[in-house]
C-alpha positions, 0 to 999 in steps of 0.5 A: 029109760032108766035115767035118774038124777040127784042133786048132791048136797054139802058140796064145798068145792070141786077141783079139776086138775090138768097137767098145769092148771087147777079149776076150783069151783067153790059153792058148786051145784053138782048133779049126779045123772045115772043113765044105763048104769053110767054116772055123769056129774054136772057141775055148775059154778064160776071156776077160779083158774090157778097154776097147779101146785106140784108136790116136790118129792125127794127124787126129781121125776117121780110124781108124789101121786105115784109114790103114794099109790105104790105105798098104799097098794103095797104097805111099804115105806116111801123109800122102798116105793121110790126105789121100786119106781126108779127100778121100774122106770117110773111105772107104778103098776110094775113097781107094785108087782115088783114089790108084791112078788118080792 
């Protein structure tokens, strides 16, 4: 049926982030199951649940992840990435297109 299973070696921790929490599983046992080209990861361990630490940016309302994404995709400075995000109402894809076409 095209199913393979592989235990991942050397996993130090697994972090699952939601909007307001982080689930940190140290010494997790992780198995990767591939079935019909789709990969599924099974994680076994006891999670530590903690509030999510949000990274502060210079501009309120502009997520650091979006700034980093625009910077990595376009090669511009943080200031230019933030300005493009502000100009595009916080939409990373639009900000990237704006910078690339400009």
